[in-house]
C-alpha positions in Angstrom: 15.1 19.7 -8.2 12.1 21.6 -6.8 11.2 22.6 -3.3 9.3 19.3 -3.0 12.3 17.1 -2.8 15.9 17.0 -1.5 18.7 16.3 -4.0 19.5 12.6 -3.9 22.9 12.4 -2.1 23.6 8.8 -3.0 25.6 7.3 -5.8 23.6 4.8 -7.9 24.3 1.1 -7.7 27.8 -0.1 -8.4 27.8 -3.8 -7.9 27.5 -3.6 -4.1 26.5 -6.9 -2.5 23.6 -6.5 -0.1 22.3 -10.1 0.2 23.3 -12.7 2.7 21.7 -16.1 3.2 18.2 -17.0 2.0 18.0 -13.9 -0.2 17.7 -11.7 2.9 19.7 -8.6 3.6 23.2 -9.4 4.9 23.9 -9.5 8.6 25.8 -6.2 8.8 23.0 -4.2 7.1 20.3 -6.2 8.9 21.8 -5.5 12.3 22.0 -1.8 11.5 18.4 -1.7 10.5 17.2 -3.6 13.5 19.0 -1.1 15.8 17.2 1.8 14.0 13.8 -0.1 14.3 14.4 -0.5 18.0 15.2 3.2 18.5 12.2 4.3 16.4 9.8 1.9 18.1 10.7 3.5 21.5 10.0 6.9 20.1 6.8 5.7 18.5 5.3 4.3 21.7 6.5 7.3 23.7 4.8 9.5 21.3 1.6 7.5 21.2 1.5 7.5 25.0 2.1 11.2 25.2 -0.6 12.1 22.6 -3.1 9.3 23.5 -4.7 7.0 20.9 -7.6 9.3 20.4 -10.7 8.5 18.4 -9.1 7.7 15.0 -10.0 4.1 14.4 -8.6 4.0 10.8 -5.7 1.9 9.6 -4.5 5.0 7.7 -3.9 7.3 10.7 -5.3 5.5 13.7 -4.5 2.8 16.2 -5.4 -0.1 13.8 -2.4 1.0 11.7 -0.2 0.4 14.8 -1.9 -3.0 15.2 -1.0 -3.8 11.5 2.6 -2.7 12.2 2.8 -5.2 15.1 1.4 -8.0 13.0 4.1 -7.2 10.4 6.8 -7.2 13.0 5.6 -10.5 14.3 6.3 -12.0 10.9 9.6 -10.3 10.3 11.3 -10.0 13.7 10.0 -12.8 16.0 9.8 -16.5 16.1 6.4 -17.9 15.4 6.3 -19.1 19.1 6.8 -15.5 20.3 3.4 -13.8 20.6 4.5 -10.4 22.1 3.9 -8.5 18.9 0.5 -10.2 18.4 -0.6 -9.2 21.9 0.5 -5.6 21.3 -1.4 -5.7 18.0 -4.5 -6.8 19.9 -4.1 -3.9 22.4 -4.4 -1.4 19.6 -7.4 -3.2 18.0 -9.7 -3.6 21.0 -11.1 -0.1 21.1 -11.6 0.2 17.3 -13.4 -3.1 17.2 -15.8 -1.8 19.8 -16.5 1.4 18.0 -17.1 0.4 14.4 -19.0 3.2 12.5 -20.8 1.2 9.8 -20.2 4.1 7.4 -16.9 3.6 5.6 -16.2 0.3 3.8 -12.5 0.1 2.9 -9.5 -1.4 4.7 -7.6 1.9 5.2 -10.4 4.2 6.3 -13.3 2.0 7.4 -14.6 -0.9 9.4 -13.1 -3.6 7.1 -9.5 -2.7 8.2 -9.9 -3.4 12.0 -12.2 -6.4 11.2 -9.6 -8.0 8.8 -6.7 -7.4 11.1 -8.7 -8.7 14.0 -9.6 -11.8 12.1 -5.9 -12.6 11.5 -4.6 -11.6 14.9 -7.2 -13.6 16.8 -6.6 -16.5 14.4 -2.9 -16.5 15.2 -3.6 -16.3 18.9 -5.9 -19.4 18.6 -8.9 -17.3 19.7 -11.1 -19.0 17.1 -14.5 -17.6 18.2 -13.4 -14.0 18.1 -11.6 -14.6 14.7 -14.8 -16.2 13.2 -16.9 -13.3 14.5 -14.7 -10.7 12.9 -14.7 -12.6 9.6 -18.4 -12.9 9.6 -18.9 -9.2 10.1 -16.3 -8.4 7.4 -18.0 -10.7 4.9 -21.5 -9.3 5.7 -20.3 -5.8 4.7 -20.3 -6.9 1.0 -24.0 -6.3 0.8 -23.5 -2.6 1.5 -20.4 -2.4 -0.7 -22.5 -3.7 -3.7 -25.7 -1.8 -3.0 -24.4 1.7 -2.0 -24.5 3.6 -5.3 -22.6 6.6 -3.7 -19.7 4.4 -2.7 -16.6 5.2 -4.7 -14.4 2.5 -6.2 -11.0 3.7 -5.1 -8.6 2.3 -2.5 -8.9 4.6 0.5 -12.7 4.8 0.8 -14.1 2.5 -1.9 -14.7 -0.9 -3.2 -11.2 -2.0 -4.1 -10.3 -1.1 -0.5 -12.9 -3.6 0.6 -11.6 -6.2 -1.8 -8.1 -5.7 -0.3 -9.6 -6.6 3.1 -10.8 -9.9 1.8 -7.4 -10.7 0.1 -5.6 -9.7 3.3 -7.5 -12.3 5.3 -7.1 -14.9 2.5 -3.3 -14.3 2.6 -3.0 -15.2 6.2 -5.7 -17.8 6.7 -6.4 -19.3 3.3 -8.5 -18.7 0.2 -11.4 -20.9 1.4 -12.2 -18.6 4.3 -13.8 -16.1 1.9 -16.8 -16.9 -0.3 -15.5 -16.3 -3.8 -18.9 -15.1 -4.9 -18.5 -12.0 -2.7 -15.4 -10.9 -4.6 -17.1 -11.7 -8.0 -20.1 -9.5 -7.0 -17.9 -6.6 -6.0 -15.7 -6.8 -9.1 -18.8 -6.8 -11.3 -20.1 -3.6 -9.7 -16.7 -1.9 -10.1 -16.5 -2.9 -13.8 -20.0 -1.9 -14.6 -19.5 1.5 -13.1 -16.2 1.9 -14.8 -17.6 1.1 -18.2 -20.7 3.2 -17.6 -18.7 6.4 -16.8 -16.3 5.8 -19.7 -19.2 5.5 -22.2 -21.1 8.4 -20.7 -18.1 10.7 -21.0 -16.7 9.3 -24.2 -13.4 8.6 -22.4 -10.3 7.4 -24.2 -10.0 4.8 -21.4 -12.3 1.7 -21.5 -12.8 2.1 -17.8 -13.0 5.4 -15.9 -13.7 6.4 -12.3 -14.1 9.6 -10.3 -13.7 10.6 -6.7 -15.1 13.8 -5.3 -15.8 15.2 -8.7 -12.3 14.6 -10.2 -10.8 11.9 -12.4 -8.0 10.8 -10.1 -5.3 8.7 -11.5 -3.0 7.6 -8.6 -2.9 4.7 -6.2 -4.9 6.1 -3.3 -8.0 7.6 -5.0 -7.6 6.8 -8.7 -7.4 4.3 -11.5 -3.8 3.1 -10.7 -5.0 1.7 -7.4 -8.2 0.3 -8.8 -6.5 -1.5 -11.7 -3.7 -2.8 -9.5 -6.0 -4.5 -7.1 -8.1 -6.0 -9.9 -5.0 -7.3 -11.8 -3.8 -9.0 -8.6 -7.0 -11.0 -8.3 -7.1 -14.7 -9.3 -7.6 -14.9 -13.0 -11.1 -16.4 -12.7 -12.4 -13.1 -11.2 -11.1 -10.9 -14.0 -11.1 -13.2 -17.1 -14.3 -11.6 -18.5 -12.8 -8.1 -18.1 -9.3 -8.5 -19.4 -9.9 -6.6 -22.6 -11.2 -3.6 -20.8 -8.5 -3.7 -18.2 -5.6 -3.9 -20.7 -7.1 -1.1 -22.8 -7.3 1.0 -19.7 -3.7 0.4 -18.6 -2.7 1.2 -22.2 -4.5 4.5 -21.8 -2.4 5.1 -18.6 0.8 4.6 -20.7 -0.3 7.6 -22.9 -0.4 9.8 -19.8 3.0 9.1 -18.4 5.3 12.1 -18.5 8.6 12.0 -20.5 10.4 12.0 -17.1 8.7 8.8 -16.1 6.5 10.5 -13.5 2.7 10.3 -13.8 -0.1 12.9 -13.3 -2.3 13.0 -10.2 -5.6 13.6 -12.1 -7.0 14.5 -15.5 -7.9 17.9 -14.0 -4.5 18.6 -12.7 -2.7 21.7 -14.0 0.4 21.3 -12.0 2.1 19.0 -14.5 5.1 16.8 -13.6 5.1 17.7 -9.9 4.0 15.1 -7.3 6.1 12.0 -6.7 4.1 10.3 -4.0 2.6 6.8 -3.6 -0.8 8.5 -3.4 -0.3 10.7 -6.5 2.4 9.9 -9.0 4.9 7.3 -10.3 5.4 5.6 -6.9 1.8 4.3 -7.0 1.6 3.7 -10.8 4.6 1.4 -10.8 2.6 -1.4 -9.2 0.0 -1.3 -11.9 2.6 -1.5 -14.7 4.4 -4.4 -13.1 1.1 -6.3 -12.6 0.1 -5.5 -16.2 3.3 -7.0 -17.4 2.7 -10.1 -15.2 -0.8 -10.6 -16.6 -0.3 -9.5 -20.3 3.4 -10.3 -20.8 4.1 -7.2 -22.9 7.4 -5.4 -22.5 5.9 -1.9 -22.8 4.6 -2.2 -19.2 8.0 -3.0 -17.8 9.5 -0.1 -19.7 7.0 2.1 -18.0 7.7 0.7 -14.6 11.5 1.2 -15.0 10.8 4.8 -16.1 8.8 5.2 -12.9 11.7 3.9 -10.8 14.2 6.1 -12.4 12.3 9.3 -11.7 11.7 8.1 -8.1 15.4 7.6 -7.6 16.2 11.1 -8.9 13.4 13.0 -7.3 11.8 10.8 -4.6 13.5 11.9 -1.4 10.7 14.1 -0.2 10.6 17.2 2.0 7.0 16.2 2.8 8.2 13.5 5.2 9.3 10.0 5.8 5.9 8.2 5.6 4.5 5.7 3.2 1.6 7.7 1.6 3.5 10.7 0.6 7.0 10.3 1.9 10.4 8.8 1.3 9.6 5.3 2.8 6.6 4.9 0.5 8.7 5.8 -2.5 11.3 3.2 -1.4 8.7 0.5 -1.7 8.6 1.1 -5.5 12.1 -0.2 -5.7 11.3 -3.3 -3.7 8.4 -4.0 -6.0 10.7 -3.9 -9.0 13.4 -5.9 -7.2 10.9 -8.7 -6.4 10.0 -8.9 -10.1 13.4 -8.6 -11.7 15.8 -9.8 -8.9 18.2 -7.1 -10.0 20.1 -5.8 -6.9 20.2 -2.4 -8.4 16.6 -1.9 -7.2 17.3 -3.4 -3.8 20.2 -1.0 -3.4 18.0 1.9 -4.2 15.4 0.8 -1.7 18.1 0.4 0.9 19.4 3.9 0.3 16.0 5.4 0.7 15.8 3.4 4.0 19.2 4.7 5.0 17.9 8.2 4.5 15.2 7.4 7.0 17.7 6.2 9.6 18.1 9.9 10.5 14.3 10.3 11.0 13.4 13.9 11.8 16.8 15.4 11.2 16.4 16.6 7.6 14.0 19.4 8.2 11.0 17.6 6.6 7.4 18.6 7.2 5.8 17.2 10.4 2.6 15.3 9.5 -0.7 15.9 11.2 -0.5 12.3 12.5 3.2 12.0 13.2 3.2 8.4 14.6 0.6 6.9 12.2 1.1 4.1 9.7 0.5 6.1 6.5 1.6 9.6 7.4 4.2 9.0 10.1 6.7 7.0 11.9 4.9 3.7 12.0 5.0 3.4 8.2 8.7 4.2 8.1 9.3 1.4 10.6 7.2 -0.9 8.5 9.3 -0.2 5.5 12.6 -0.7 7.3 11.4 -4.1 8.6 10.5 -5.1 5.0 14.0 -4.3 3.9 15.2 -7.2 6.0 13.4 -9.7 3.9 12.9 -7.9 0.6 11.4 -10.8 -1.5 8.5 -10.8 1.0 8.1 -7.1 1.2 4.7 -5.6 0.6 3.5 -2.0 0.7 1.1 -2.0 3.7 -2.7 -2.1 3.0 -2.1 -2.1 -0.7 0.4 -4.6 -2.2 -0.7 -8.2 -2.5 
């Protein structure tokens, strides 16, 4: 143990039965989680009202992230005929949709996030004109995504973050709502830049990318996030690039630490240190699972299981409870593996990380700069707890597809 994590106080899985009907969490556990969600939601809205929404219009730390949480709660907690969460979502979207910057082009930190969420929320509320207008504006952004040579390719600020926006809308409305040629054009730019940098530097990876002068490797800014989004695309988009993609994931395998953790960047000198979704094994695990699903080779599953084991031993973080670099985000890694394997061991581990979060704020963790936000704060923890209720449909927000 280091100063970065708490010792894991939980015994590992011992044949506990967590599931009830329809492969959802059993009633006793579900009711407990719902009580925690109700309590945390009251704290969340009280905190937002106290601090004000401010001028942060990003999904990452701003009001669109609260809108996304409410869209999620609509699916998990309400009947389809109950629109209260959708109307709350719209309340948190109105100001961001009126103040789009036209500068950043990803779901988490740019205009595509509010536009994509707006497309879906308006669609669900049968406000077709507003939904169509949001979708038109979202689709039109692809011209800038393809032409801006300075735009990175990573998730938080870059091109795969834009692709996620399109996939998000397709998930809720249908694949036909997005012109497939847009995705093809963006994928080609990403692949061309990845091959060009690799060749120019003589990289051991067939594809290489940089962000702010460093070769980041994790889910937020690096190749793990880029490759994950690409591997989750329909096969028709990535068929021409499968050789380069597999060779690049194989390169990632060579970087994994013996512990199962993964480095944050090629330049990092800190070694086996960070166990965050943004930097480390909790972000890499999705890439390895997806590589197994595409290429059917056991080495990727072995790597994913190694990620999960180090997260279990070292993933309850002093940094906080959030999804980007906190315990809730690390819990999602177990849900990803559970969905693929159906082994209750991984659902148990996810639940135990959720159980840790029941006592939100009482462990002496760091307080984030945006304490109520989706990616740094309480909203993300609530999102994770809600996903535990229906684990086979769980998805890490603004990332997992």
